[in-house]
C-alpha positions in Angstrom: 29.1 12.9 12.9 29.8 10.8 9.4 26.4 9.7 7.5 27.7 6.2 7.8 27.6 6.5 11.7 24.0 7.9 11.6 23.0 4.9 9.7 24.6 2.3 11.5 23.3 4.0 14.8 19.7 3.9 13.2 19.6 0.3 12.4 21.3 -0.6 16.1 18.4 1.1 17.7 16.0 -0.5 15.7 17.3 -3.9 16.5 17.0 -3.0 20.1 13.1 -3.1 19.5 12.7 1.0 19.8 9.7 2.2 18.0 10.7 3.8 14.6 9.0 6.6 15.1 11.6 7.4 18.5 14.6 6.1 16.9 14.1 8.6 14.1 13.8 11.2 16.7 16.9 10.0 18.6 19.5 10.0 15.0 17.8 13.3 14.0 19.3 15.1 17.2 22.8 13.0 17.5 24.4 15.0 14.8 23.8 18.4 16.6 24.7 16.7 19.9 28.6 15.5 18.8 29.2 18.6 16.6 27.7 21.9 18.4 28.5 23.6 14.9 26.1 21.4 13.0 22.8 23.4 11.8 20.2 21.3 12.9 19.9 21.5 16.5 17.2 20.0 18.7 15.1 23.0 18.2 15.4 22.6 14.4 14.6 19.2 14.5 11.2 19.7 16.7 10.2 22.6 14.5 11.2 20.2 11.3 8.6 17.5 12.5 5.8 20.4 13.3 6.6 21.8 9.8 6.5 18.3 8.2 2.7 17.9 9.5 1.7 21.2 8.1 0.9 19.8 4.6 -2.5 20.2 2.8 -1.8 16.8 0.9 -1.0 15.2 3.8 -4.6 15.5 5.2 -5.8 12.9 2.7 -4.1 9.8 4.7 -6.0 10.2 7.8 -9.2 10.8 5.7 -8.8 7.6 3.6 -7.9 5.7 6.7 -11.2 6.5 8.3 -12.9 5.8 4.9 -11.4 2.6 4.7 -12.5 1.6 8.2 -16.0 2.9 7.6 -16.3 0.7 4.5 -14.9 -2.2 6.3 -17.4 -1.8 9.0 -20.2 -1.3 6.1 -19.3 -4.5 4.4 -18.5 -3.2 1.4 -16.0 -5.8 0.5 -18.5 -8.6 0.7 -20.9 -6.9 -1.8 -18.0 -6.4 -4.2 -17.0 -10.1 -3.9 -20.5 -11.2 -4.7 -20.6 -9.3 -8.0 -17.2 -10.7 -9.0 -18.0 -14.3 -7.9 -21.5 -13.8 -9.7 -19.9 -13.2 -13.3 -16.4 -15.7 -12.9 -17.3 -18.0 -10.0 -17.5 -21.1 -11.9 -14.6 -20.4 -14.3 -11.4 -22.3 -13.2 -10.2 -20.4 -9.9 -13.1 -18.1 -10.4 -13.5 -17.3 -6.8 -9.8 -16.8 -6.1 -9.7 -14.4 -8.8 -12.9 -12.5 -7.8 -10.8 -12.1 -4.0 -7.8 -10.7 -6.0 -10.3 -8.1 -8.1 -12.0 -7.5 -5.0 -8.8 -6.2 -3.6 -8.1 -4.1 -6.6 -11.6 -2.2 -5.8 -11.2 -2.2 -2.4 -7.5 -0.4 -2.6 -9.4 2.1 -4.6 -11.4 2.7 -1.7 -9.1 2.6 1.3 -5.7 3.3 -0.1 -4.3 1.0 2.4 -2.8 -2.4 2.0 -3.3 -3.4 5.6 -7.1 -2.4 5.1 -7.6 -4.1 2.3 -6.2 -7.6 3.8 -8.2 -7.1 6.7 -11.8 -6.3 5.2 -11.5 -8.4 2.2 -9.6 -11.6 4.4 -12.1 -11.6 7.1 -14.8 -12.1 4.8 -13.5 -14.0 1.7 -11.1 -16.3 3.5 -13.9 -18.4 5.5 -15.8 -18.5 2.5 -13.2 -19.9 0.4 -11.9 -22.4 3.0 -15.4 -23.5 3.3 -15.7 -24.4 -0.5 -12.5 -26.6 0.0 -9.9 -24.4 -1.2 -6.5 -24.9 1.4 -6.3 -22.5 4.1 -2.9 -21.5 3.8 -3.1 -20.7 0.1 -5.9 -18.4 0.5 -4.8 -16.8 3.4 -1.3 -16.1 1.5 -3.2 -15.1 -1.6 -5.2 -12.4 0.7 -1.9 -11.3 2.0 -0.2 -10.7 -1.1 -3.3 -9.2 -3.1 -3.6 -7.0 -0.4 -0.5 -5.2 -1.4 -2.0 -4.0 -4.5 -3.9 -1.5 -1.9 -0.9 0.8 -2.0 -0.4 0.5 -6.1 -4.0 1.0 -7.0 -4.8 4.6 -6.7 -5.8 6.5 -4.5 -2.4 5.0 -2.4 -1.5 6.6 0.9 2.5 5.8 -0.3 1.8 7.9 -3.2 0.5 10.5 -1.3 3.8 10.5 0.8 5.8 10.3 -2.5 4.1 13.4 -3.9 5.1 15.0 -0.5 8.5 14.1 -0.1 9.2 14.7 -4.2 7.3 17.6 -4.7 5.4 16.0 -7.9 2.0 16.1 -8.4 0.1 13.4 -6.6 -2.7 13.0 -9.0 0.2 12.0 -12.0 1.7 9.6 -9.4 -2.1 8.4 -8.8 -2.6 8.2 -12.7 0.7 6.3 -13.0 -0.3 3.5 -10.9 -3.6 2.2 -12.6 -2.2 0.0 -15.1 0.6 -1.2 -13.2 -1.9 -2.2 -10.4 -4.2 -3.8 -13.1 -0.9 -5.8 -14.5 0.1 -7.3 -11.2 -3.7 -8.3 -10.5 -3.6 -9.9 -13.6 -0.1 -11.6 -12.9 -1.6 -12.8 -9.5 -4.7 -14.2 -11.1 -2.6 -16.0 -13.8 -0.9 -18.1 -10.5 -3.9 -18.7 -9.0 -5.5 -20.3 -12.1 -2.1 -22.4 -12.5 -2.5 -23.5 -8.9 -5.9 -24.3 -9.2 -5.3 -26.3 -12.2 -2.7 -28.2 -10.5 -4.8 -29.0 -7.2 -8.0 -29.0 -8.2 -11.0 -27.7 -6.9 -14.6 -28.8 -5.5 -16.8 -27.7 -8.2 -19.8 -29.4 -6.5 -19.6 -26.9 -3.6 -18.7 -24.1 -5.7 -21.3 -23.9 -8.3 -23.8 -24.5 -5.2 -22.5 -21.2 -3.9 -22.4 -19.3 -7.1 -25.8 -20.7 -8.3 -27.2 -19.1 -5.0 -26.2 -15.6 -6.3 -27.4 -16.4 -9.6 -30.9 -16.8 -7.8 -30.9 -13.3 -6.6 -30.4 -12.1 -10.4 -27.7 -10.0 -11.9 -30.2 -7.1 -11.0 -30.2 -8.0 -7.5 -26.5 -8.5 -6.9 -25.6 -5.2 -8.8 -28.1 -3.3 -6.8 -26.2 -4.7 -3.8 -22.7 -3.6 -5.1 -23.8 -0.6 -7.2 -22.6 2.0 -4.4 -19.7 0.0 -3.4 -18.6 0.1 -7.2 -19.7 3.8 -7.5 -17.0 4.5 -4.6 -13.8 4.7 -6.7 -15.5 6.3 -9.6 -16.5 9.2 -7.4 -13.0 9.3 -5.9 -11.0 9.1 -8.5 -13.6 11.0 -11.2 -13.3 14.0 -8.8 -9.8 14.2 -8.7 -9.0 13.1 -12.5 -11.9 15.9 -13.8 -10.0 18.8 -11.7 -13.2 19.1 -9.4 -11.2 18.4 -6.3 -7.7 17.9 -5.1 -6.9 14.3 -3.7 -7.1 15.8 -0.1 -10.6 17.1 -1.0 -11.9 13.8 -2.5 -10.5 11.7 0.4 -13.2 13.9 2.4 -16.0 13.2 0.2 -14.8 9.6 0.2 -15.7 9.7 4.0 -18.8 11.4 3.8 -19.9 9.2 0.6 -19.0 6.1 2.8 -20.9 7.0 5.8 -23.8 7.8 4.0 -23.7 4.5 2.1 -23.0 2.3 5.3 -25.8 4.2 7.5 -28.5 4.9 5.6 -28.3 2.6 2.3 -26.9 -0.6 3.1 -27.7 0.3 6.7 -24.9 -2.0 7.9 -23.4 0.6 10.2 -25.5 1.6 13.3 -25.0 5.1 14.3 -24.2 4.1 17.6 -21.4 2.6 16.3 -19.9 5.9 14.2 -18.3 7.2 17.3 -16.1 4.1 17.8 -15.4 4.1 13.8 -13.7 7.6 14.4 -12.0 6.3 17.5 -10.6 3.3 15.6 -9.5 5.7 12.6 -7.7 8.0 15.4 -5.9 4.9 17.0 -4.6 3.9 13.7 -3.8 7.0 12.1 -1.7 8.5 15.6 1.3 6.3 15.2 1.6 7.0 11.3 1.5 10.5 12.5 4.6 10.4 14.6 6.4 8.4 12.1 5.7 11.0 9.8 6.8 13.7 11.6 10.1 11.9 12.7 10.9 11.2 9.2 10.7 14.4 7.8 12.9 15.5 10.5 15.2 13.2 9.8 15.2 13.2 5.9 15.9 17.5 6.7 18.7 16.3 9.0 19.9 14.1 6.0 19.7 16.8 3.4 21.8 19.2 5.8 24.5 16.3 6.1 24.5 16.2 2.0 23.9 12.6 2.0 21.7 12.6 -1.0 24.7 14.2 -2.8 27.0 12.1 -1.2 25.2 8.6 -2.6 24.3 10.2 -5.7 27.8 11.2 -6.7 29.4 7.6 -5.5 26.7 5.8 -7.4 27.0 8.0 -10.8 30.9 8.2 -10.5 31.2 4.0 -10.0 28.5 3.0 -12.2 27.9 3.7 -15.9 25.1 1.5 -17.0 21.4 3.1 -16.4 20.4 -0.8 -16.3 22.9 -1.8 -13.4 22.0 1.3 -11.5 18.3 0.5 -11.7 18.9 -2.8 -10.6 20.9 -1.7 -7.8 18.2 0.6 -6.7 15.3 -1.9 -7.0 17.4 -4.4 -4.6 18.2 -1.8 -2.0 14.3 -0.8 -2.2 13.5 -4.6 -1.8 15.9 -4.7 1.4 14.3 -1.5 3.1 10.8 -2.8 2.5 11.9 -5.8 4.3 12.9 -4.0 7.5 11.1 -0.6 7.2 7.5 0.6 7.1 6.6 2.1 3.6 5.9 5.8 5.2 9.7 6.3 6.6 10.9 4.5 3.8 9.6 6.8 1.2 10.2 10.0 3.4 13.7 9.1 4.1 15.1 7.4 0.6 13.4 9.6 -2.1 15.4 12.7 -1.3 18.5 10.3 -1.8 17.3 8.6 -4.4 15.4 11.1 -6.7 18.6 12.9 -7.6 20.1 9.5 -8.8 17.3 8.8 -10.9 17.2 12.1 -12.6 20.7 12.0 -13.3 20.2 8.5 -15.4 17.0 10.0 -17.1 14.3 8.3 -15.2 11.0 10.3 -15.0 10.3 11.4 -11.5 6.8 9.7 -11.6 8.3 6.7 -13.1 10.4 6.4 -10.2 7.6 6.7 -7.7 5.7 4.0 -8.8 8.5 1.2 -9.0 9.7 2.4 -5.7 6.4 1.9 -4.2 5.8 -1.5 -5.8 9.2 -2.5 -4.5 8.2 -1.4 -1.0 4.7 -3.2 -1.5 6.5 -6.4 -1.7 7.8 -5.7 1.5 4.6 -6.1 3.1 4.6 -9.6 2.4 8.4 -10.4 3.3 10.1 -11.0 6.7 10.8 -9.5 9.0 8.2 -6.9 9.2 6.0 -8.4 6.5 2.9 -6.5 8.1 0.1 -8.0 5.6 1.6 -11.6 6.9 0.6 -10.4 10.4 -2.9 -9.3 9.5 -3.5 -12.6 7.7 -2.1 -14.6 10.2 -4.3 -12.9 13.1 -7.5 -13.4 10.8 -6.6 -17.6 10.2 -4.3 -18.3 13.1 -1.8 -19.9 10.4 1.7 -18.9 11.7 3.8 -16.2 9.8 6.4 -18.9 8.9 4.0 -21.0 7.0 2.3 -17.9 5.1 5.4 -16.4 4.2 6.4 -20.1 2.7 3.2 -20.2 0.8 3.7 -16.8 -0.7 7.0 -17.2 -2.1 5.8 -18.4 -5.4 3.4 -15.4 -5.4 6.1 -13.1 -5.2 7.7 -14.4 -7.9 5.0 -13.1 -10.4 4.9 -9.9 -8.2 8.8 -9.3 -9.2 8.3 -10.2 -12.7 5.9 -7.4 -13.0 8.5 -5.2 -11.3 10.9 -5.9 -13.8 8.5 -4.9 -16.4 7.5 -1.7 -14.6 11.1 -0.5 -13.9 12.5 -1.1 -17.6 9.4 -0.2 -19.8 8.4 3.1 -18.4 5.4 3.4 -20.6 3.7 0.9 -18.3 3.5 3.7 -16.0 3.6 6.9 -18.2 0.8 5.7 -21.0 -1.8 7.6 -19.0 -0.2 10.6 -18.6 
């Protein structure tokens, strides 16, 4: 069976609404069914699925998922938002910018775009709508700012890339800091232009910020101190060499539990079991996708798909700039129809030889790959952030996707800079 037929069957199965984990499992065994001499038998595929999960770095994923859920239940996002609103709330687009900064910080806690949208959006959207901001604008802004959750370290997709490529997860984390902050700044620039054009209800906004000022800087900072300390502890442990990313993820779980239960007292002990149950429900589907993606990527390697695609592109395109543009377009299209985790696990072995062949640093490639796929969080038909935001506001996904288009334009500008100016990613390494 040719690789082309395998990919065609894969997309046909997906179009039939078969879950992606099952779709990957089916196409992984098809080559051995049609060719008994093919190395990857059904037994090999099953062993690959189990073997793919036997990874120490991979243990960080469920820990960050659980930590994000605990902090969402503990009201961490509200305390972060109040601190940023205290300082910039009265400026033009101050509160929308405070939402974007909150997404940056919450992403540095949860490592998940979905968790960022859910935790920050559920708290900030009602506040901003009550202060006179357009509900569609605020919802779209939270949806796209939530994508920062997978770019700012610690990031679950960066962990997946490290696992698929063999590169240092800590290095990829470090490379994501400047791009994540830059994209956040681009989104804030758009928010400022939007608010200048459409206006703001300064009377309501000033009253809200004045209520925060009544608490005083000491009161607001005291409320948010332990929330701000969380990413410092997580990233500090990693970059100081005290812990690996996986161990730092475990620390984040214990830290979030202690802070939410005993410091903020916003998470009753009676609800902890429910939080763990929710964490299992969230991670279990990811687990099946991970295992099936690993098996599929190994089957593709045995079929020499990475070498075939790499040779074809390098033989037909000589310009490094043109190759980078083509790879970006492919990643953008894949991000529109496939979840981030299987996309990274499948495409990294295929595209990495091409990138190395044209002299692209693997860490740089990992960052712009994840940025491409992060845009897929807010582009139909998958657009998971759009669906999460829609569930929070009851605004149809089609309406949110139209409102988010100008913001995607700013995201794409940042993507071009990240792709063609490698030092944006590599300056901290």
